[in-house]
C-alpha positions as CSV (number, residue, x, y, z in Angstrom):
1,M,-12.8,6.1,14.4
2,S,-10.0,3.7,13.5
3,K,-9.6,2.8,9.9
4,I,-8.2,-0.6,10.8
5,I,-10.8,-3.4,10.6
6,F,-10.0,-6.7,12.3
7,N,-11.1,-9.8,10.4
8,E,-12.4,-12.9,12.2
9,H,-8.9,-14.5,12.2
10,Q,-7.3,-11.4,13.7
11,Q,-10.0,-11.1,16.3
12,R,-9.4,-14.7,17.4
13,L,-5.6,-14.0,17.7
14,L,-6.3,-10.9,19.8
15,E,-8.8,-12.7,22.0
16,A,-6.2,-15.4,22.7
17,N,-4.0,-12.7,24.4
18,L,-4.4,-12.7,28.2
19,N,-4.1,-8.9,28.2
20,V,-7.3,-8.5,26.1
21,A,-10.7,-8.3,27.7
22,S,-12.7,-8.2,24.5
23,V,-12.4,-7.5,20.7
24,S,-14.7,-6.1,18.1
25,D,-14.1,-5.5,14.4
26,R,-12.6,-2.1,15.1
27,A,-11.8,-1.9,18.8
28,I,-9.8,-3.7,21.5
29,Q,-10.7,-3.6,25.2
30,Y,-7.5,-4.3,27.3
31,T,-7.5,-5.6,30.8
32,V,-7.0,-3.2,33.7
33,E,-3.8,-5.0,34.8
34,F,-2.2,-4.5,31.4
35,K,-3.1,-0.8,31.3
36,I,-1.5,-0.2,34.7
37,N,1.6,-2.2,33.9
38,A,1.9,-0.5,30.5
39,V,1.8,3.0,32.1
40,K,4.5,2.0,34.7
41,E,6.7,0.4,32.0
42,N,6.4,3.6,29.9
43,Q,7.4,5.7,32.9
44,A,10.4,3.4,33.3
45,G,11.5,4.3,29.8
46,K,10.0,1.8,27.5
47,G,8.2,2.9,24.3
48,P,4.7,1.8,23.1
49,K,6.2,-0.5,20.4
50,Q,8.4,-2.4,23.0
51,I,5.6,-2.6,25.6
52,F,3.0,-4.1,23.2
53,E,5.4,-6.5,21.5
54,E,6.7,-7.8,24.8
55,N,3.1,-8.5,25.9
56,G,2.4,-10.6,22.8
57,F,0.8,-8.1,20.5
58,D,1.4,-8.1,16.7
59,L,1.6,-4.4,15.8
60,E,1.1,-5.4,12.1
61,I,-2.4,-6.2,13.2
62,I,-3.4,-3.5,15.6
63,G,-1.2,-0.7,14.2
64,L,1.5,1.3,16.0
65,K,-0.6,4.5,16.0
66,K,-3.4,2.6,17.7
67,A,-1.0,1.4,20.4
68,Q,0.5,4.9,20.9
69,S,-2.8,6.6,21.2
70,A,-4.0,4.0,23.7
71,L,-0.9,4.5,25.9
72,T,-1.3,8.3,25.7
73,R,-4.9,8.0,27.0
74,W,-3.9,5.6,29.8
75,R,-1.1,8.0,31.0
76,K,-3.6,10.8,31.3
77,T,-6.0,8.6,33.3
78,Y,-3.1,7.5,35.5
79,Q,-1.9,11.0,36.2
80,T,-5.4,12.2,37.0
81,T,-6.9,9.4,39.1
82,G,-4.1,6.8,39.6
83,E,-4.8,3.1,39.5
84,Q,-8.3,3.6,40.9
85,G,-9.2,5.4,37.6
86,F,-8.7,2.2,35.7
87,L,-10.8,0.2,38.1
88,E,-13.7,2.6,37.9
89,E,-13.3,3.3,34.2
90,R,-16.4,2.7,32.0
91,R,-15.1,4.0,28.7
92,G,-17.7,3.5,25.9
93,K,-20.4,2.5,28.4
94,A,-23.8,4.2,28.8
95,S,-25.0,5.7,32.1
96,T,-26.9,3.6,34.5
97,G,-30.3,5.2,33.6
98,R,-33.3,5.4,35.8
99,P,-34.5,2.1,37.5
100,K,-38.1,1.2,37.4
101,M,-40.1,1.9,40.5
102,E,-41.1,-1.6,41.5
103,N,-41.3,-3.4,44.7
104,L,-37.9,-5.2,44.2
105,S,-34.9,-5.6,46.3
106,A,-31.9,-3.3,45.6
107,D,-30.0,-6.2,44.0
108,K,-32.8,-7.0,41.7
109,K,-33.2,-3.4,40.6
110,L,-29.5,-3.2,39.9
111,E,-29.6,-6.5,37.9
112,K,-32.5,-5.2,35.8
113,A,-30.9,-1.9,35.2
114,E,-27.6,-3.5,34.1
115,A,-29.6,-5.9,31.8
116,R,-31.4,-2.9,30.3
117,I,-28.1,-1.0,29.8
118,K,-26.6,-4.1,28.0
119,Y,-29.7,-4.4,25.8
120,L,-29.6,-0.7,24.8
121,E,-25.9,-0.7,24.2
122,A,-26.3,-3.8,21.9
123,E,-29.0,-2.1,19.9
124,L,-27.0,1.1,19.6
125,T,-23.9,-0.9,18.5
126,L,-25.9,-2.7,15.9
127,F,-27.0,0.6,14.3
128,K,-23.4,1.9,14.5
129,K,-22.1,-1.1,12.6
130,A,-24.8,-0.5,9.9
131,R,-23.9,3.2,9.5
132,R,-20.2,2.5,9.0
133,T,-20.8,1.1,5.5
134,G,-22.9,4.1,4.4
135,K,-21.8,7.3,2.7
136,A,-21.9,10.7,4.2
137,G,-25.4,12.3,3.8
138,E,-27.3,9.0,3.2
139,E,-30.3,8.5,5.5
140,E,-30.6,4.8,4.8
141,T,-27.8,2.2,4.5
142,I,-28.2,-0.9,2.4
143,L,-26.2,-3.9,3.8
144,A,-25.8,-7.3,2.3
145,P,-27.4,-10.1,4.4
146,H,-24.1,-11.6,5.4
147,E,-23.0,-8.2,6.7
148,K,-26.1,-8.0,8.9
149,Y,-25.6,-11.6,10.1
150,Q,-22.0,-10.7,11.1
151,A,-23.2,-7.6,12.9
152,I,-25.9,-9.5,14.8
153,N,-23.4,-12.2,15.8
154,E,-20.8,-9.7,17.0
155,V,-23.4,-7.9,19.1
156,I,-24.7,-11.1,20.7
157,R,-21.1,-12.2,21.5
158,Q,-20.0,-8.9,22.8
159,Y,-23.0,-8.4,25.2
160,Q,-23.7,-12.1,25.9
161,L,-27.3,-11.6,25.0
162,Q,-29.8,-14.5,25.3
163,N,-33.2,-14.9,23.6
164,K,-32.7,-11.7,21.6
165,T,-31.9,-13.2,18.2
166,S,-35.4,-12.9,16.7
167,Y,-35.6,-9.3,17.8
168,L,-32.2,-8.3,16.3
169,C,-33.1,-10.1,13.1
170,E,-36.4,-8.2,12.9
171,L,-34.5,-5.0,13.7
172,T,-32.1,-5.5,10.8
173,G,-34.6,-6.9,8.3
174,V,-33.3,-10.4,7.9
175,S,-34.9,-13.8,8.6
176,R,-34.1,-15.8,11.8
177,S,-33.7,-19.0,9.7
178,G,-31.2,-17.2,7.4
179,Y,-29.1,-16.1,10.4
180,Y,-28.9,-19.7,11.8
181,K,-28.1,-21.0,8.3
182,W,-25.3,-18.5,8.2
183,L,-24.1,-19.7,11.7
184,Q,-23.9,-23.3,10.4
185,T,-21.4,-22.2,7.8
186,T,-19.1,-20.8,10.4
187,E,-16.7,-23.7,10.2
188,K,-16.5,-23.4,6.4
189,R,-15.7,-19.7,6.7
190,A,-13.1,-20.4,9.4
191,I,-11.3,-22.8,7.1
192,S,-11.5,-20.3,4.3
193,E,-10.2,-17.6,6.7
194,E,-7.3,-19.8,7.8
195,Q,-6.4,-20.5,4.1
196,D,-6.4,-16.8,3.5
197,Y,-4.1,-16.3,6.5
198,Q,-1.6,-18.9,5.2
199,D,-1.6,-17.3,1.8
200,Y,-1.1,-13.9,3.5
201,L,2.0,-15.2,5.3
202,L,3.5,-16.4,2.0
203,V,2.6,-13.2,0.1
204,K,3.8,-11.0,3.0
205,C,7.1,-12.9,3.0
206,V,7.8,-12.0,-0.7
207,Y,6.4,-8.5,-0.1
208,D,8.9,-7.9,2.8
209,A,11.7,-9.4,0.7
210,H,11.1,-6.6,-1.8
211,R,10.9,-4.1,1.1
212,G,7.3,-3.4,0.5
213,K,7.8,-1.9,-3.0
214,S,6.1,-4.5,-5.1
215,G,2.5,-4.5,-6.2
216,Y,0.2,-7.4,-6.7
217,R,1.3,-8.1,-10.2
218,M,5.0,-8.3,-9.3
219,L,4.1,-10.5,-6.3
220,Y,2.2,-12.8,-8.6
221,M,5.1,-13.2,-11.0
222,E,7.5,-13.9,-8.1
223,L,5.2,-16.5,-6.5
224,A,4.6,-18.2,-9.9
225,E,8.2,-19.3,-9.8
226,L,8.0,-20.5,-6.2
227,L,4.8,-22.5,-6.3
228,E,3.6,-25.3,-8.5
229,V,0.1,-23.9,-8.5
230,P,0.4,-20.1,-8.3
231,I,-2.0,-17.9,-6.3
232,N,-4.3,-16.0,-8.7
233,H,-3.3,-12.3,-9.0
234,K,-6.9,-11.3,-8.1
235,K,-6.6,-13.2,-4.8
236,I,-3.2,-11.6,-4.1
237,L,-4.9,-8.2,-4.5
238,R,-7.8,-9.2,-2.3
239,I,-5.4,-10.4,0.4
240,M,-3.4,-7.2,0.3
241,R,-6.6,-5.2,0.8
242,K,-7.9,-7.5,3.5
243,Y,-4.7,-7.5,5.5
244,N,-4.0,-3.8,4.9
245,F,-0.6,-3.7,3.2
246,F,0.1,-2.0,-0.1
247,A,3.0,-1.2,-2.3
248,K,5.0,1.8,-1.1
249,V,5.3,4.4,-3.8
250,R,7.2,7.6,-4.0
251,R,5.6,11.1,-4.2
252,A,6.6,13.1,-7.2
253,N,8.9,16.1,-6.5
254,P,7.2,19.2,-7.8
255,Y,10.3,21.4,-7.6
256,R,12.2,20.7,-10.8
257,Q,14.7,23.4,-11.7
258,L,15.1,23.4,-15.5
259,A,17.6,25.5,-17.5
260,K,16.0,28.2,-19.7
261,A,16.2,27.7,-23.4
262,T,17.5,30.4,-25.8
263,Q,16.0,31.5,-29.1
264,A,18.3,29.1,-30.9
265,H,16.6,26.2,-29.3
266,K,13.8,24.6,-31.4
267,T,11.1,22.2,-30.5
268,V,9.8,19.5,-32.9
269,P,6.3,18.0,-33.3
270,N,4.9,15.1,-31.2
271,V,5.3,12.5,-33.9
272,L,5.0,9.6,-31.5
273,N,1.7,10.8,-30.1
274,R,1.6,8.2,-27.3
275,Q,1.8,5.2,-29.7
276,F,3.6,3.2,-27.0
277,D,2.3,-0.2,-28.2
278,Q,5.2,-1.2,-30.4
279,D,6.4,-4.7,-31.3
280,E,9.6,-3.9,-33.2
281,P,12.7,-3.5,-31.0
282,G,14.7,-0.3,-31.7
283,K,12.0,1.4,-33.6
284,V,10.8,3.9,-30.9
285,L,13.2,5.1,-28.2
286,L,12.4,7.3,-25.2
287,T,14.8,9.5,-23.2
288,D,14.6,11.8,-20.2
289,I,16.6,13.0,-17.2
290,T,15.6,12.6,-13.5
291,Y,17.0,14.0,-10.3
292,L,18.6,11.8,-7.6
293,P,19.5,13.5,-4.3
294,H,21.9,11.6,-2.0
295,R,23.6,11.9,1.3
296,S,26.6,13.9,0.2
297,G,24.3,17.0,-0.1
298,Q,24.7,17.1,-3.8
299,M,22.2,16.4,-6.6
300,A,22.9,13.7,-9.1
301,Y,21.2,13.5,-12.5
302,L,20.4,10.3,-14.4
303,S,19.9,10.3,-18.2
304,C,18.4,7.2,-19.8
305,V,17.2,5.8,-23.2
306,K,14.5,3.2,-23.1
307,D,13.2,0.9,-25.9
308,V,9.4,1.2,-26.0
309,A,8.9,-2.3,-27.5
310,T,11.0,-4.2,-25.0
311,R,11.0,-1.7,-22.0
312,E,14.8,-2.3,-22.0
313,I,17.2,0.5,-20.8
314,L,19.6,0.7,-23.7
315,A,21.9,3.5,-22.4
316,Y,22.3,5.6,-19.3
317,E,24.6,8.2,-17.8
318,L,24.8,9.4,-14.2
319,S,26.4,12.8,-13.5
320,N,26.6,15.5,-10.9
321,S,26.1,18.2,-13.6
322,L,23.2,19.1,-15.9
323,K,25.5,20.4,-18.6
324,M,25.1,19.1,-22.2
325,A,27.7,16.5,-21.6
326,I,25.2,14.2,-19.8
327,V,23.0,13.8,-22.9
328,E,26.0,13.7,-25.3
329,R,27.5,10.7,-23.3
330,T,24.1,9.1,-23.3
331,L,23.8,9.3,-27.1
332,Q,27.4,7.9,-27.4
333,K,26.5,4.9,-25.2
334,L,23.3,4.4,-27.2
335,E,25.3,4.3,-30.4
336,E,27.6,1.7,-28.9
337,A,24.7,-0.4,-27.8
338,L,23.1,-0.3,-31.2
339,V,26.4,-1.4,-32.9
340,G,25.2,0.0,-36.2
341,N,21.8,-1.8,-36.2
342,V,19.6,1.3,-36.4
343,H,16.0,0.6,-37.4
344,P,15.2,2.4,-40.7
345,E,12.2,4.1,-39.0
346,A,14.0,4.7,-35.7
347,M,12.7,7.6,-33.6
348,I,13.9,9.1,-30.3
349,H,11.2,10.9,-28.2
350,S,11.8,13.3,-25.3
351,D,10.2,16.2,-23.5
352,Q,10.9,19.9,-24.4
353,G,13.7,20.2,-22.0
354,F,16.8,22.4,-22.5
355,H,19.0,19.6,-23.6
356,Y,16.7,18.1,-26.3
357,T,15.9,21.5,-27.9
358,H,19.6,22.3,-28.1
359,P,20.9,22.6,-31.7
360,D,24.0,20.4,-30.9
361,Y,21.8,17.6,-29.5
362,Q,19.4,17.7,-32.5
363,E,22.4,17.6,-34.9
364,R,23.9,14.6,-33.2
365,V,20.5,12.8,-33.3
366,K,20.4,13.3,-37.1
367,E,23.9,12.0,-37.5
368,M,22.9,8.8,-35.8
369,G,20.0,8.3,-38.3
370,L,17.2,8.9,-35.7
371,A,14.1,11.0,-36.2
372,Q,13.1,13.2,-33.3
373,S,9.8,13.7,-31.5
374,M,8.9,15.7,-28.5
375,S,6.1,15.7,-25.9
376,R,3.6,18.6,-25.8
377,R,4.6,21.3,-23.4
378,G,4.0,20.4,-19.7
379,N,2.5,17.0,-20.6
380,C,4.4,14.2,-18.9
381,L,2.0,11.5,-20.1
382,D,3.4,11.9,-23.6
383,N,6.5,10.3,-22.2
384,A,4.8,8.0,-19.7
385,P,6.9,4.8,-20.1
386,M,10.1,6.7,-19.3
387,E,8.5,8.3,-16.3
388,S,7.2,4.9,-15.2
389,F,10.8,3.5,-15.2
390,F,12.1,6.4,-13.1
391,G,9.2,5.9,-10.7
392,H,10.1,2.2,-10.3
393,L,13.7,3.0,-9.8
394,K,13.0,5.6,-7.1
395,D,10.7,3.1,-5.4
396,E,13.1,0.2,-5.4
397,V,16.5,1.8,-4.9
398,D,17.6,3.4,-1.7
399,Y,19.4,6.1,-3.6
400,K,19.1,8.7,-0.8
401,D,21.3,6.5,1.4
402,A,24.3,6.7,-1.1
403,Q,27.3,8.4,0.6
404,N,28.7,9.7,-2.7
405,L,28.4,9.7,-6.5
406,E,30.4,6.5,-6.9
407,E,28.2,4.5,-4.5
408,L,25.1,5.9,-6.3
409,K,26.6,4.8,-9.6
410,Q,27.0,1.3,-8.2
411,M,23.4,1.2,-7.0
412,I,22.0,2.5,-10.3
413,G,24.1,0.1,-12.4
414,N,23.1,-2.9,-10.3
415,Y,19.4,-1.9,-10.6
416,I,19.4,-1.4,-14.3
417,D,21.1,-4.8,-14.8
418,Y,18.4,-6.3,-12.6
419,Y,15.6,-4.4,-14.4
420,N,16.8,-5.5,-17.9
421,S,17.6,-9.1,-17.1
422,E,15.5,-10.2,-14.1
423,R,12.6,-7.9,-13.3
424,K,9.5,-9.5,-14.9
425,Q,6.8,-7.2,-16.2
426,W,3.1,-8.0,-16.5
427,D,2.6,-6.5,-20.0
428,L,5.7,-8.3,-21.4
429,K,4.1,-11.7,-21.1
430,K,5.6,-11.9,-17.6
431,M,9.1,-11.8,-18.9
432,A,12.1,-9.5,-18.2
433,P,12.9,-6.9,-21.0
434,E,15.9,-8.9,-22.3
435,A,14.0,-12.1,-22.5
436,Y,11.1,-10.3,-24.2
437,R,13.4,-8.8,-26.8
438,N,14.7,-12.3,-27.6
439,H,11.1,-13.4,-27.8
440,L,10.2,-10.6,-30.3
441,I,13.2,-11.3,-32.4
442,A,12.5,-15.0,-32.6
443,A,8.8,-14.3,-33.4
């Protein structure tokens, strides 16, 4: 069964399309003419996306996979039975059953049989709608009254039933008066639905501008600058869930090839112990290295230092080698960025990687006046803010499209400048890291 659920507004949009025979909350019945034309156009070389879009369908609503599976099914029908197969098709319909043995004309018997079929199909559909909201293994499903009213209304509309409202209300355990009171608020709900749709268009516009890589908090902060009265962040989250679009996130790469440490390498205790809630800039620094594959076929490596209090990236180095030089240059850039203003309790925290347990690195850290702390073995959460930055970078930068290391350096440099000076963060009082640092210093 399809996971896409059409809301009332989307159903109205689909019903307005002349190629649609009927619409429910999860299914679309297309006209016979459209099915035949779609198969012929597909045989002529057009793909499902082009066919549906040219016939006025919004694939953001129905989903490309739904269109592809429908066209595949129609092709099979056309190959087996030709156009006649669509004219005789009764997909999703029950059999005609056994007519009553009464002294009626053939037309009357057929009419009564069809009415009985319609009634049984409506009853079956009503129970199917109820079961959708239940969990596997439950014998009884508890629905809110408005969900029952919605199901009753959809069944009555779908099967054009008359004088069956009382029976369907009794069947679902709701009052007839409650159902009609719910019907009276249809206009109010339609206005609310239309407002949601207008807000959706605005949110989706900002979402698309960020290439689908922004969550509801980022969207809220962007919209707050555009609107006099911003949309509440909870409403943005509700709209994203309602219209089925979410932030695209990367999947972590489980294959990290790390260099082996020698006996001369030494780990240090986890002094930081996840105390990431800091309010003094420069007191706690985090560092790590991440992998960035690009189109040249080579692997690039990014070493960064992040200030926990301000979330600012203070220093970074991009290299095509994992030799010690990458962290040495990072520390050199960090020293230049601090310009001698080292916090008396300054600490730099990392994982237990080869570079950070190396005697040369540890000696250099001491020379800079920094204490050292390390995560517990195999525990990435001990360095979570650093991992979080790498995650955002990989979500928001098309690093895999870079043709060479120089182009990748340009991408990374531009993003870090944007991250430090423009990218607002929810937990930084909706400020960018640089602005938040100035705020902390002023406070």
